[in-house]
C-alpha positions in Angstrom: 21.3 2.9 -4.9 22.6 4.5 -1.7 21.1 3.7 1.7 19.9 7.3 2.0 18.0 7.2 -1.3 16.6 3.8 -0.6 15.2 4.9 2.8 13.8 8.1 1.3 12.1 6.1 -1.5 10.7 3.7 1.1 9.4 6.5 3.2 7.7 8.1 0.2 6.1 4.7 -0.5 4.8 4.7 3.1 3.4 8.2 2.7 1.6 7.2 -0.5 0.2 4.2 1.5 -1.0 6.5 4.3 -2.5 9.0 1.8 -4.3 6.1 0.0 -5.6 4.9 3.4 -6.9 8.3 4.3 -8.8 8.5 1.0 -10.2 5.1 1.6 -11.3 6.0 5.2 -12.9 9.2 3.9 -15.1 7.0 1.8 -16.9 5.9 4.9 -19.1 8.9 4.5 -21.0 9.7 1.3 -19.9 13.3 1.3 -16.2 12.4 1.2 -16.3 9.3 -1.0 -15.7 10.9 -4.4 -12.0 10.0 -4.8 -12.5 6.4 -3.7 -15.5 6.0 -5.9 -13.5 7.3 -8.9 -10.7 4.9 -8.1 -13.2 2.0 -8.1 -14.7 3.2 -11.4 -11.2 3.1 -12.9 -10.5 -0.3 -11.4 -13.7 -1.7 -12.9 -13.0 -0.1 -16.3 -14.6 1.3 -18.4 -15.3 4.7 -16.7 -19.1 4.6 -16.4 -19.9 6.1 -13.0 -20.3 2.6 -11.5 -20.2 2.5 -8.5 -22.2 5.7 -8.0 -22.2 5.2 -4.2 -21.1 2.8 -1.5 -23.7 0.9 0.5 -23.5 1.3 4.3 -21.7 -2.0 4.8 -19.1 -1.0 2.1 -18.6 2.3 3.9 -17.8 0.4 7.1 -15.3 -1.8 5.2 -13.8 1.4 3.8 -13.3 2.8 7.3 -11.6 -0.4 8.5 -9.5 -0.8 5.3 -8.5 2.9 5.4 -7.4 2.6 9.1 -5.5 -0.5 8.4 -3.6 1.1 5.4 -2.8 4.2 7.5 -1.5 2.1 10.4 0.5 -0.1 8.0 2.0 2.9 6.3 2.9 4.6 9.5 4.5 1.4 11.0 6.6 1.0 7.9 7.5 4.7 7.9 8.7 4.4 11.5 10.8 1.3 10.7 12.3 2.9 7.6 15.3 4.5 9.2 19.0 3.9 8.8 19.3 3.0 12.5 16.4 0.4 12.4 17.8 -1.2 9.3 21.4 -1.3 10.5 20.4 -2.7 13.9 18.0 -5.2 12.5 19.5 -6.4 9.2 16.6 -8.9 8.8 14.1 -6.1 8.7 14.0 -5.4 5.0 13.5 -9.1 4.3 10.7 -9.3 6.9 9.1 -6.3 5.3 9.3 -8.0 1.9 7.7 -11.1 3.2 4.9 -9.1 4.8 4.4 -7.2 1.5 4.4 -10.5 -0.4 1.7 -11.9 1.9 -0.4 -8.8 1.5 0.1 -9.0 -2.3 -1.0 -12.6 -2.6 -4.1 -12.3 -0.4 -5.2 -9.0 -1.8 -4.6 -10.0 -5.4 -6.3 -13.4 -5.2 -9.3 -11.7 -3.4 -9.4 -9.0 -6.0 -9.4 -11.6 -8.8 -12.1 -13.6 -7.1 -14.2 -10.4 -6.7 -13.8 -9.7 -10.4 -11.7 -6.6 -9.8 -8.6 -7.3 -11.9 -7.7 -3.6 -12.0 -6.9 -3.8 -8.3 -4.3 -6.5 -9.1 -2.6 -3.9 -11.4 -2.8 -1.4 -8.6 -1.2 -3.9 -6.2 1.7 -4.4 -8.7 2.2 -0.6 -8.7 2.4 -0.6 -4.9 4.9 -3.5 -5.0 6.9 -1.3 -7.4 7.0 1.4 -4.8 8.2 -0.9 -2.0 10.3 -3.7 -3.5 13.2 -1.7 -5.1 14.2 0.2 -2.1 13.8 -2.8 0.3 15.9 -5.0 -2.0 18.5 -2.2 -2.3 18.7 -1.8 1.5 18.9 -5.6 2.0 21.8 -5.8 -0.5 23.6 -2.9 1.2 23.3 -4.5 4.6 24.4 -7.9 3.3 27.5 -6.4 1.7 28.3 -4.5 4.9 28.2 -1.1 3.2 
């Protein structure tokens, strides 16, 4: 995979993360929580309308989580450039380590919260980020 395609793929993954964060943050208000409620219904399969709403404390967590996801996605988007990668060849590996840390903590917490569907979603997010980062790392190691 070329550096150009890898970086484009990585940036698309970052945009998906930002978009997901915005949907999460919108769930901090009942009037704009529909998409996030639907996602949680899917994650808690079967589709049964549960949860039907988020409590006030959950809405506050949605705001914080959404903001964190937006910030995380924007940071990675800004780092996902040919210049950053070439000037900092350890960057893809560091991003992979950070993604791994997120994956373990989020997935273990999801499992403990009896939300195994979120582990599946986490695997999908890893599938967005790992291939381009590994391809970039390999290209930088080979000097291409």
